[in-house]
N, C-alpha and C positions, 0 to 999 in steps of 0.2 A: 358626866365629866369625861374629859378626854383621857384616854388611857396613857399612862406613862408620865403624867404631870403630877407631881406630888406637892404636898404643902410647902416643902422647902423651895421649890421653884417660885411659887407665889410670894413667899416671904423674901426671897432674894430680890425679886423685882420691886416689891414694896419698899424694902430697905434702900435700894438704889434710888428709887423715886424720892424717898424721904430725905436722904442725904444730898441729892442734887438740889432739892428744894431749899434745904438749909444753906447750902453753899451759895445758891442764887440769891437768897435773902441777905446773906452777909456780904457778898462780894459786889453785887450789882448796885448801880447808883440811880437807875431810872425807876420811878415809882411804879410804872406799869409792869416792868419785869419783876419787881419785888412782889407785886400783887399776884403775878403768875406763879412765883415761887411759893407763895402761901397756898395757892390753890393746888399746887403739886403736892405739898405736904398733906393737905386735907384729903386729897385723893388716895395717897398712900395709906392713910388711916382707914379710909373706907374699904380699901382692898383687904387690910388686915381684919377688920370686922367681918367681912363677908367670907374670907377664907377660914377663919377660926370657927365661924358658925357652921360652915359647910362641912368641915372635917371633924369637928368635935361634937356638934349637936345638929345632925342633919335634919331632924324632924321639927326643929324649933325655928322661929323667925326673928329672934331678938337681933341678930346681926344685920338682917335686912332693914329692920326698923331703925336701928342706930345709923345705918348707912344712909337711909332716906333723910333722916334728921340732919345728918352732917351735910348732905348735899343741899338741903334747904337753907341751912345756916350759911353755907358757902355762897349760895346765890344771893342771899340778902347782904352778906358782907361785901361781895363783889360789886353789887349795885351801889351801895353807900360809898365804897372806896373809889369807884369810877366817878361818882358825882363830886367827891372831894378833889380828885385829881383834875377834873375839868375846871373846877373853881380855882385851883392853884395855877393851872395853866393860863386861865383868863387874867389872873392878877399879875403874875410875874413872867409870863411867856416862856416858862421853862418848867420841866418836871423832874429835874435832877435833885437828889436829896441834899446836895451841897448848897443849892440856891433856895431851898424852902425856908431857911433861916431869915431871908430878906423880907418875908411877909410881916415881920414884927414892926418894920419901920414904915 
């Protein structure tokens, strides 16, 4: 571990990433930027798992296993979401969340 970097530094970065992701999810209108915001939220959770595992239980690997599981779920979620976004774009030629309601008609 790099000397001088404490658990608080990692938690500050993770908290900033989480709230940037939440704000991006709430504010943005484009489906791809919403997907990127969700990925940012999941990455901040992975950082928390790894940091708490490293600083609290350095000889155990539960944090790494949870991190790998979250990365795998995020990859599967991203592939399904991109497939849905491509189908939405093919149908209505737009990926803004305001126009997705037009798919019903």
